DOROGU-113718 format. One record per residue (C-alpha): residue in three letters; residue number from 1; x, y, z. Coordinates in pm, 1 decimal. Layout:
BEGIN
+---------+-----+----------+----------+----------+
| residuo | num |       c1 |       c2 |       c3 |
+---------+-----+----------+----------+----------+
|     ALA | NUM |        X |        Y |        Z |
...
+---------+-----+----------+----------+----------+
END
This chain:
BEGIN
+---------+-----+----------+----------+----------+
| residuo | num |       c1 |       c2 |       c3 |
+---------+-----+----------+----------+----------+
|     MET |   1 |    886.5 |    -45.9 |    659.7 |
|     ILE |   2 |   1139.5 |   -287.2 |    551.8 |
|     LEU |   3 |   1461.1 |   -259.4 |    752.8 |
|     VAL |   4 |   1791.3 |   -424.8 |    670.3 |
|     VAL |   5 |   1996.9 |   -385.4 |    988.5 |
|     ASP |   6 |   2343.3 |   -241.4 |    943.3 |
|     TYR |   7 |   2606.8 |   -364.9 |   1201.5 |
|     GLY |   8 |   2922.9 |   -375.3 |   1004.3 |
|     ALA |   9 |   2864.2 |   -722.2 |    894.0 |
|     GLY |  10 |   2905.7 |   -796.0 |    515.1 |
|     ASN |  11 |   2653.5 |   -860.1 |    229.5 |
|     ILE |  12 |   2383.6 |   -566.1 |    261.0 |
|     ARG |  13 |   2453.9 |   -465.1 |    -37.3 |
|     SER |  14 |   2391.4 |   -786.9 |   -244.4 |
|     VAL |  15 |   2064.1 |   -809.2 |    -17.1 |
|     LEU |  16 |   1974.2 |   -467.5 |   -124.1 |
|     ASN |  17 |   1999.9 |   -554.2 |   -508.3 |
|     ALA |  18 |   1784.5 |   -872.9 |   -451.6 |
|     LEU |  19 |   1502.1 |   -664.8 |   -284.5 |
|     ASP |  20 |   1492.7 |   -400.4 |   -533.4 |
|     GLU |  21 |   1447.5 |   -713.3 |   -814.0 |
|     LEU |  22 |   1110.6 |   -758.4 |   -601.1 |
|     GLY |  23 |   1032.2 |   -361.0 |   -632.1 |
|     GLU |  24 |   1107.6 |   -339.0 |   -245.1 |
|     THR |  25 |   1270.7 |     14.1 |   -108.8 |
|     PRO |  26 |   1410.3 |    -97.4 |    223.3 |
|     ILE |  27 |   1584.4 |    132.8 |    477.8 |
|     VAL |  28 |   1921.2 |     46.6 |    547.0 |
|     SER |  29 |   2031.6 |    173.0 |    935.3 |
|     ASP |  30 |   2240.3 |    101.4 |   1260.3 |
|     ASP |  31 |   1997.0 |    340.1 |   1431.1 |
|     PRO |  32 |   1770.6 |    162.9 |   1761.9 |
|     ALA |  33 |   1524.0 |    438.9 |   1695.8 |
|     VAL |  34 |   1441.9 |    347.6 |   1317.9 |
|     VAL |  35 |   1463.7 |    -75.1 |   1446.4 |
|     ALA |  36 |   1144.4 |     35.7 |   1666.3 |
|     LYS |  37 |    924.7 |    134.5 |   1383.5 |
|     ALA |  38 |   1022.1 |   -106.7 |   1159.0 |
|     GLN |  39 |    764.9 |   -346.0 |   1017.9 |
|     ARG |  40 |    973.4 |   -600.6 |    882.3 |
|     ILE |  41 |   1383.8 |   -655.1 |    969.8 |
|     ILE |  42 |   1641.1 |   -847.8 |    761.7 |
|     LEU |  43 |   1949.3 |   -947.0 |    949.7 |
|     PRO |  44 |   2225.6 |   -966.4 |    731.7 |
|     GLY |  45 |   2585.8 |  -1084.8 |    716.5 |
|     VAL |  46 |   2919.8 |  -1236.9 |    641.4 |
|     GLY |  47 |   3198.4 |  -1309.9 |    889.4 |
|     ALA |  48 |   3237.1 |  -1410.9 |   1277.7 |
|     MET |  49 |   2998.4 |  -1408.4 |   1544.8 |
|     LYS |  50 |   3195.2 |  -1277.1 |   1782.8 |
|     PRO |  51 |   3278.8 |   -904.8 |   1577.8 |
|     ALA |  52 |   2958.3 |   -917.7 |   1476.8 |
|     MET |  53 |   2782.8 |   -974.6 |   1831.8 |
|     THR |  54 |   3014.9 |   -690.4 |   1974.4 |
|     ARG |  55 |   2913.2 |   -420.7 |   1700.7 |
|     LEU |  56 |   2550.0 |   -502.9 |   1734.6 |
|     ARG |  57 |   2624.4 |   -447.7 |   2135.7 |
|     ALA |  58 |   2782.8 |   -105.9 |   2116.4 |
|     ARG |  59 |   2486.3 |     -7.6 |   1913.0 |
|     GLY |  60 |   2243.7 |   -127.3 |   2134.2 |
|     LEU |  61 |   2080.0 |   -329.2 |   1837.3 |
|     ASP |  62 |   2064.2 |   -613.3 |   2016.7 |
|     ARG |  63 |   1842.1 |   -479.5 |   2267.2 |
|     ALA |  64 |   1637.3 |   -310.7 |   1967.0 |
|     VAL |  65 |   1600.9 |   -606.0 |   1767.7 |
|     THR |  66 |   1507.7 |   -823.2 |   2060.8 |
|     ASP |  67 |   1232.9 |   -614.6 |   2157.4 |
|     ALA |  68 |   1092.6 |   -598.1 |   1789.0 |
|     VAL |  69 |   1080.7 |   -957.3 |   1735.2 |
|     ARG |  70 |    999.4 |  -1088.5 |   2157.7 |
|     GLY |  71 |    794.9 |   -767.8 |   2254.7 |
|     ARG |  72 |    627.9 |   -691.4 |   1898.7 |
|     GLY |  73 |    619.9 |   -974.0 |   1727.8 |
|     VAL |  74 |    769.4 |   -855.2 |   1462.0 |
|     PRO |  75 |    914.8 |  -1082.0 |   1115.0 |
|     VAL |  76 |   1273.6 |  -1108.6 |   1120.8 |
|     LEU |  77 |   1471.5 |  -1313.3 |    868.3 |
|     GLY |  78 |   1836.0 |  -1392.0 |    938.7 |
|     ILE |  79 |   2057.2 |  -1450.6 |    693.4 |
|     CYS |  80 |   2390.5 |  -1666.3 |    755.8 |
|     LEU |  81 |   2549.3 |  -1490.8 |   1024.9 |
|     GLY |  82 |   2235.1 |  -1331.7 |   1115.0 |
|     MET |  83 |   2096.4 |  -1663.2 |   1158.0 |
|     GLN |  84 |   2369.4 |  -1790.4 |   1386.8 |
|     MET |  85 |   2352.2 |  -1502.2 |   1609.7 |
|     MET |  86 |   2004.0 |  -1603.0 |   1691.1 |
|     CYS |  87 |   2104.0 |  -1873.8 |   1889.8 |
|     SER |  88 |   2239.9 |  -1895.0 |   2250.2 |
|     VAL |  89 |   2627.3 |  -1934.9 |   2202.2 |
|     GLY |  90 |   2883.2 |  -1950.8 |   1898.6 |
|     TYR |  91 |   3242.3 |  -2123.9 |   1944.4 |
|     GLU |  92 |   3390.7 |  -1968.9 |   1641.7 |
|     GLY |  93 |   3738.6 |  -1898.6 |   1730.1 |
|     GLY |  94 |   3726.5 |  -2174.4 |   2016.0 |
|     GLU |  95 |   3547.0 |  -1897.9 |   2305.0 |
|     PRO |  96 |   3211.4 |  -1948.4 |   2368.0 |
|     VAL |  97 |   3034.4 |  -1603.3 |   2235.7 |
|     SER |  98 |   2682.7 |  -1552.5 |   2364.3 |
|     GLY |  99 |   2421.1 |  -1485.0 |   2067.5 |
|     LEU | 100 |   2078.1 |  -1272.3 |   2105.8 |
|     GLY | 101 |   1958.4 |  -1633.0 |   2248.9 |
|     TRP | 102 |   1628.8 |  -1608.5 |   2034.9 |
|     ILE | 103 |   1667.9 |  -1993.9 |   1945.1 |
|     GLU | 104 |   1812.5 |  -2166.0 |   2220.8 |
|     GLY | 105 |   2113.9 |  -2389.6 |   2049.7 |
|     GLU | 106 |   2493.7 |  -2354.4 |   1985.5 |
|     VAL | 107 |   2715.8 |  -2255.0 |   1669.1 |
|     VAL | 108 |   2972.1 |  -2522.2 |   1611.1 |
|     MET | 109 |   3206.6 |  -2632.7 |   1318.2 |
|     LEU | 110 |   3109.6 |  -2825.1 |   1064.3 |
|     LYS | 111 |   3233.0 |  -3194.6 |   1022.8 |
|     GLY | 112 |   3270.3 |  -3290.0 |    626.3 |
|     ALA | 113 |   3398.7 |  -3567.3 |    448.0 |
|     PRO | 114 |   3663.6 |  -3471.4 |    170.0 |
|     PRO | 115 |   3690.8 |  -3429.8 |    -71.4 |
|     GLU | 116 |   3298.1 |  -3422.4 |   -170.2 |
|     HIS | 117 |   3236.4 |  -3242.8 |    166.1 |
|     ARG | 118 |   3539.9 |  -3009.6 |    261.6 |
|     VAL | 119 |   3478.1 |  -2715.5 |    479.5 |
|     PRO | 120 |   3438.4 |  -2423.4 |    440.5 |
|     HIS | 121 |   3136.4 |  -2538.8 |    240.9 |
|     PHE | 122 |   3107.7 |  -2336.2 |    -71.9 |
|     GLY | 123 |   2857.2 |  -2419.3 |   -341.8 |
|     TRP | 124 |   2462.1 |  -2528.2 |   -376.1 |
|     ALA | 125 |   2241.7 |  -2755.3 |   -176.5 |
|     GLU | 126 |   1918.1 |  -2886.6 |   -165.1 |
|     VAL | 127 |   1681.9 |  -2798.8 |    135.5 |
|     GLN | 128 |   1411.1 |  -3008.3 |    276.9 |
|     TRP | 129 |   1207.7 |  -2819.8 |    447.2 |
|     THR | 130 |    954.1 |  -2862.2 |    720.6 |
|     PRO | 131 |    558.4 |  -2884.5 |    565.4 |
|     GLU | 132 |    480.7 |  -2566.2 |    755.6 |
|     CYS | 133 |    760.7 |  -2326.8 |    695.0 |
|     PRO | 134 |    643.1 |  -2014.8 |    519.6 |
|     LEU | 135 |    928.7 |  -1965.5 |    351.9 |
|     SER | 136 |    892.4 |  -2285.4 |    127.9 |
|     ASN | 137 |    591.7 |  -2158.8 |    -27.8 |
|     LYS | 138 |    580.3 |  -2178.7 |   -420.8 |
|     LEU | 139 |    909.3 |  -2332.9 |   -421.5 |
|     ARG | 140 |    994.2 |  -2654.3 |   -617.7 |
|     SER | 141 |   1073.0 |  -2959.9 |   -432.7 |
|     ASN | 142 |   1410.7 |  -2979.8 |   -538.1 |
|     SER | 143 |   1528.6 |  -2618.6 |   -505.6 |
|     THR | 144 |   1887.0 |  -2544.1 |   -424.8 |
|     PHE | 145 |   2048.6 |  -2251.3 |   -230.3 |
|     TYR | 146 |   2375.9 |  -2122.9 |   -195.0 |
|     PHE | 147 |   2594.8 |  -2214.8 |    108.9 |
|     CYS | 148 |   2908.4 |  -2010.0 |    206.9 |
|     HIS | 149 |   3005.1 |  -2124.3 |    568.1 |
|     SER | 150 |   3229.6 |  -2304.2 |    839.1 |
|     TYR | 151 |   2975.3 |  -2316.2 |   1128.6 |
|     HIS | 152 |   2628.1 |  -2448.7 |   1138.3 |
|     ALA | 153 |   2359.7 |  -2408.5 |   1429.4 |
|     VAL | 154 |   2250.3 |  -2705.6 |   1674.0 |
|     ALA | 155 |   1907.1 |  -2638.7 |   1809.3 |
|     LYS | 156 |   1838.8 |  -2802.1 |   2155.0 |
|     ASN | 157 |   1459.3 |  -2807.0 |   2029.8 |
|     PRO | 158 |   1430.6 |  -3019.9 |   1710.6 |
|     GLY | 159 |   1101.2 |  -2826.8 |   1661.0 |
|     ASP | 160 |   1306.1 |  -2468.6 |   1597.5 |
|     VAL | 161 |   1422.3 |  -2661.1 |   1297.0 |
|     ALA | 162 |   1231.9 |  -2546.4 |    958.4 |
|     GLY | 163 |   1516.7 |  -2690.7 |    723.2 |
|     THR | 164 |   1820.9 |  -2897.3 |    659.7 |
|     MET | 165 |   2051.6 |  -2980.0 |    389.7 |
|     ASP | 166 |   2293.0 |  -3243.9 |    355.0 |
|     PHE | 167 |   2641.3 |  -3224.3 |    435.4 |
|     SER | 168 |   2799.3 |  -3571.8 |    543.4 |
|     GLY | 169 |   2460.9 |  -3631.6 |    726.5 |
|     PRO | 170 |   2192.0 |  -3356.4 |    809.7 |
|     HIS | 171 |   2256.8 |  -3005.7 |    903.9 |
|     THR | 172 |   2032.2 |  -2755.8 |    980.4 |
|     ALA | 173 |   1975.4 |  -2458.8 |    686.4 |
|     ALA | 174 |   1657.6 |  -2320.9 |    849.0 |
|     LEU | 175 |   1551.0 |  -2196.6 |   1218.1 |
|     TRP | 176 |   1236.6 |  -2070.5 |   1315.0 |
|     ASN | 177 |   1103.8 |  -1963.0 |   1642.6 |
|     GLY | 178 |    808.1 |  -1738.3 |   1675.6 |
|     SER | 179 |    865.0 |  -1453.0 |   1420.8 |
|     ALA | 180 |   1194.2 |  -1525.1 |   1401.5 |
|     ILE | 181 |   1284.2 |  -1718.5 |   1092.6 |
|     ALA | 182 |   1652.1 |  -1775.7 |    975.3 |
|     VAL | 183 |   1865.3 |  -1951.1 |    720.3 |
|     GLN | 184 |   2209.7 |  -2039.0 |    688.2 |
|     PHE | 185 |   2239.2 |  -2015.2 |    312.1 |
|     HIS | 186 |   2220.3 |  -1696.4 |     93.7 |
|     PRO | 187 |   1872.9 |  -1628.9 |    -50.4 |
|     GLU | 188 |   2006.7 |  -1294.7 |   -221.8 |
|     ARG | 189 |   2276.9 |  -1526.2 |   -438.2 |
|     SER | 190 |   2055.1 |  -1809.3 |   -483.8 |
|     GLY | 191 |   1900.1 |  -1715.5 |   -799.6 |
|     LYS | 192 |   1510.9 |  -1754.0 |   -879.9 |
|     SER | 193 |   1421.8 |  -2011.1 |   -590.7 |
|     GLY | 194 |   1622.3 |  -1703.4 |   -344.7 |
|     LEU | 195 |   1437.3 |  -1469.8 |   -485.9 |
|     GLN | 196 |   1082.8 |  -1642.1 |   -374.2 |
|     LEU | 197 |   1212.9 |  -1742.0 |    -59.2 |
|     LEU | 198 |   1250.1 |  -1344.8 |      6.4 |
|     GLU | 199 |    918.1 |  -1258.1 |   -141.7 |
|     ASN | 200 |    763.0 |  -1530.5 |     85.8 |
|     PHE | 201 |    907.7 |  -1410.5 |    381.3 |
|     LEU | 202 |    786.0 |  -1042.3 |    269.1 |
|     ASP | 203 |    487.2 |  -1203.7 |    274.5 |
|     TRP | 204 |    457.7 |  -1363.0 |    576.1 |
|     ASP | 205 |    286.4 |  -1198.7 |    866.2 |
|     GLY | 206 |    514.6 |  -1351.5 |   1116.3 |
|     VAL | 207 |    210.2 |  -1566.5 |   1293.1 |
|     SER | 208 |    341.9 |  -1897.2 |   1404.4 |
|     ARG | 209 |    364.3 |  -2150.6 |   1619.2 |
|     ILE | 210 |    639.5 |  -2107.9 |   1904.9 |
|     ALA | 211 |    818.7 |  -2431.3 |   1887.4 |
|     ALA | 212 |    730.5 |  -2648.9 |   2232.1 |
+---------+-----+----------+----------+----------+
END
């Protein structure tokens, strides 16, 4: 069972449409009991980390998804805000907000160089993948993906970074630790490359190295 976690954040419909193109029929739920039965989980989202984490905790979904990824090794894909919530702490709004803590690191504001790199960052960018990242299978070397964000993740352990993009310097585009993998961009809005990436996630068994 593929589960798309519904914690009140946006962008679920476009994720469902992309999965439908791949011939999948996922379940959408905010029930921790359903999370406990899921064989594959997608944590999507658009918005700010503080209200998102508040809603996740209010439903008990933080404990449920953590048990899935850390206790049972279920493959989990975080998208945009979903990736940021996997980190230790975020600073959107100026105050620290505790994340799920699956990946040690912090979420901070982008710093670009206008006019080419304005914040928020809207648009397409090429991603440089680490060779072993399972999300990059069958992707062209110059594949681009759609980004829409003002904050980005800074991992404490460089080994957790699975992909980068250039925005006045290298910034995290993907994170990976254990069966938790995530992207800052929106594969569901990234055309054929995004669909291939989602298919790669659905084919991935979740077995991987844990970054040392």
